[in-house]
N, C-alpha and C positions, 0 to 999 in steps of 0.2 A: 757902818761896818766897824767891827772891833777886831783886834785891838788898835787899829789905825785911827779910829775916831773920825772917819770920813763919811760923807753922805753922798749917795749916788742916785740919780734919777734914772729909772729903768723904763724904757719905752714898752708899751704893751706887747706881750708875746716874747720879749727878750729874756734869755736866761740870766740868772744872777751873775754868773761868771762873765758872760758876754757884756753885760752892762758895766761891770767893774773894769774889765779889760779895755772897753771902748773909751774909758776916761783916763787911760794911760797907766794902768796898774798891771802888774804881772801876777797871775794866779797860778800857783804850782800844780802841774799835772804830769802824768806819766804816760798819757795816751794822746789821741788826736782830739781831745775834748769831747769824747763821745760816750763817756760813762763806763768805760771798760776797766780803768785802773782804780777808781774810787779815791784817788789822791785829792780830788777837789772837794771831798766831803767837808761840810761846814755844819756848825750848830746854829740853829735858829733860836736866838735869845728871846725875841718877842715877835709876834705876828705869825705864829705857826699856822693859824687858820686863814692866813692871807697869802698862801702860796698854792701853786698848782698841785694837783693830786699826784702821788707817786705812781709812776707807770710801771708796767711789768718788767721792762728792761732794767730800769733803775733798781727795782726791788731784787731782781735776780742777781745783778752784779754786786749789790751790797751784801747779800747773803753769801755769794761765792767768795768774795774777797774778805769780808769782815765777820761772817758768821750769822746764823739765824737771828740772834738777839739784836743785831744791828737795826733791823726793821721794826722792832718793837717801840723804839723811841721816835716819835714823830718829829723831834727837833733835829735829828741827823738826816741830812739830805745831801745829794750831789749837786753842786753849784752849776754844773754843766747841763743838768736836766731840769732844775727847778726854776720856775718863773714866778716872780713876785706879782701878786694881784692886789697890792695895797702896800702900806708901809710895813716894813719888816726891819729887824736888826739881826745881823748875822755875825758870827765869830769864826775867824779862820786865820791861823798863824801862817806866816810865809808869804802873804800877799804884800807886795811892796811896789813902790813906783818903778815903772819900767825904764 
């Protein structure tokens, strides 16, 4: 995970955010980690093909909060909705040790 340079092991089915938070890090959000605020949006630097598909709820909230063009880039995803299905590298400013 960048820019911290940390590596996190995510159990199958766990969201990126939950995997990072379970290792003692704070991930900035403005909602109940349910995809409504989109503050948890991250950039997938590598491994974009190794994440869960974007669901309808995630897509709707990205469009509502960030505009229609936000869903055109497959690298922009919500950490609270995205599950890693293999090795990925993500970038998110504001993540820090809790």
